[in-house]
Every structure is written in C-alpha cells, then in structure tokens.
C-alpha positions in Angstrom: 110.7 117.5 104.1 109.0 114.1 104.5 105.4 114.2 103.7 103.2 111.2 104.4 99.7 111.6 102.5 96.9 108.7 103.2 93.8 108.3 101.1 90.9 105.8 100.6 89.2 106.3 103.7 85.3 106.5 103.8 81.8 104.9 104.9 81.3 101.4 104.6 78.5 99.0 105.6 79.6 96.1 108.0 81.4 93.2 105.8 82.5 95.5 103.1 86.1 96.5 102.2 88.4 99.4 101.7 91.5 100.0 100.1 93.6 102.8 102.0 97.0 104.3 100.4 99.6 106.2 101.8 102.3 108.3 99.5 105.3 108.8 101.3 107.6 111.9 99.9 110.9 110.0 101.2 113.9 109.4 99.2 115.1 106.5 101.1 111.7 104.9 101.4 112.9 101.6 100.5 115.1 101.4 103.5 112.3 102.2 106.3 109.6 99.9 107.7 105.9 101.4 107.2 102.8 100.6 109.6 99.4 101.6 109.9 97.6 102.8 113.2 94.4 104.0 113.9 92.4 105.8 116.9 88.9 105.4 117.5 86.9 108.2 119.4 87.7 108.3 122.9 90.4 105.6 122.9 94.3 105.7 122.5 96.2 105.0 119.3 96.9 101.7 118.5 98.8 99.6 116.2 97.1 98.0 113.1 99.8 96.5 110.8 103.5 96.9 109.9 105.4 95.9 106.7 109.4 95.5 106.5 111.4 97.7 104.3 112.0 95.1 102.0 108.2 94.0 101.7 109.2 90.5 102.8 107.9 90.5 106.7 104.3 91.8 107.9 102.8 91.9 111.3 99.2 92.5 112.2 97.4 93.3 115.5 95.4 90.5 116.7 92.1 92.4 115.9 92.9 92.5 112.0 94.7 89.6 111.7 93.2 87.8 109.0 91.1 90.7 107.6 93.6 93.1 106.9 96.7 93.0 104.6 99.5 95.5 104.3 101.8 95.7 101.3 104.1 98.2 99.6 105.5 99.4 96.3 109.1 100.7 96.6 108.9 101.6 93.2 106.1 104.0 94.0 107.1 105.1 97.3 103.6 103.9 98.5 102.1 101.8 101.2 98.6 100.5 101.1 96.1 98.5 103.7 93.7 96.4 102.1 90.8 96.1 104.7 88.1 93.3 104.4 85.5 91.9 106.4 85.2 95.1 108.0 83.3 95.8 111.4 81.8 98.5 113.4 84.7 98.3 116.2 87.1 99.2 112.9 85.8 102.7 112.8 88.5 105.2 113.4 91.2 107.5 111.9 93.8 105.5 110.2 97.5 106.6 110.2 100.3 105.9 108.1 104.0 105.9 109.6 107.3 106.0 108.1 109.9 104.6 110.8 113.5 104.7 110.7 115.7 103.2 108.6 116.6 99.3 109.0 114.6 99.5 112.4 114.8 96.7 114.4 112.0 97.4 116.5 109.3 98.6 113.9 107.3 95.0 114.3 106.6 96.2 117.8 104.9 99.5 116.8 107.3 101.6 118.2 110.0 104.1 116.8 108.0 105.7 114.3 109.2 109.1 113.2 106.8 110.5 110.4 103.0 110.4 110.6 100.4 111.4 108.0 97.3 113.5 108.7 95.2 110.8 109.0 92.0 109.3 106.8 88.7 108.3 108.1 87.2 105.0 107.8 83.5 104.5 109.2 81.8 101.3 109.3 77.9 101.5 110.0 76.0 98.3 111.3 
C-alpha cells in the first residue's frame, strides 16, 4: 500500500522560509516522478514543482520560480520542498504527489496517482 506523508508546514512571516518533507512508502520510488501541489482556500489545486525520478530535472510554476526548490533523496524515499522568500499568497495546503514510473508527462503536472494528506503552510503579512 502506497503512503505519502508530508511534514514541515507551519506559520511563518512574510520573507521567511520553510522546508517541507514527504516520506513515501513506494518500493519503486527511484522510478517515479514526484511533485508538490497546493490548494488555497476557495481556489483550485495548482501545480507547484516536480522532479524527475533521477533527480536531474526539475520544473516549477512561474509563481514560485527562484524562491522554491524541489529535491529528493532516493536512498530515503523522501522528497523535499525548500520554500524561501515566502509571501502571503503562498498560504495553502501543500500536497505531495507521486507519478507513474518513468512518466513522460510529469512535468505538465498531470498523471499523479498517489497523494499525501497535505500540510498547512500559512504566511502572515
């Protein structure tokens, strides 16, 4: 059974930083792309960042480019999202997601089949 468990959310002031982690119980973790999505109150879920299974390629939404960094540790089955220079508009529930092995569409933010329960990030102004 696949499980994704996020941690690291919290309350931070504008300009601050947070690091989210997602522990994945996927035995074939090193073959799947991973991503972070977020959903703010009253808004649809949106793609934030994705990373290839080999960790050599990353993609970001324009709204977070230059401020957020996605990374992964295939030895620990964990993916991270380092968030710097946080803004109030970054406030949302952040979800970790796992794609299908060797997906060719992961960078579009589609085809993710497993999701975590989410972690709340609140940025105060």
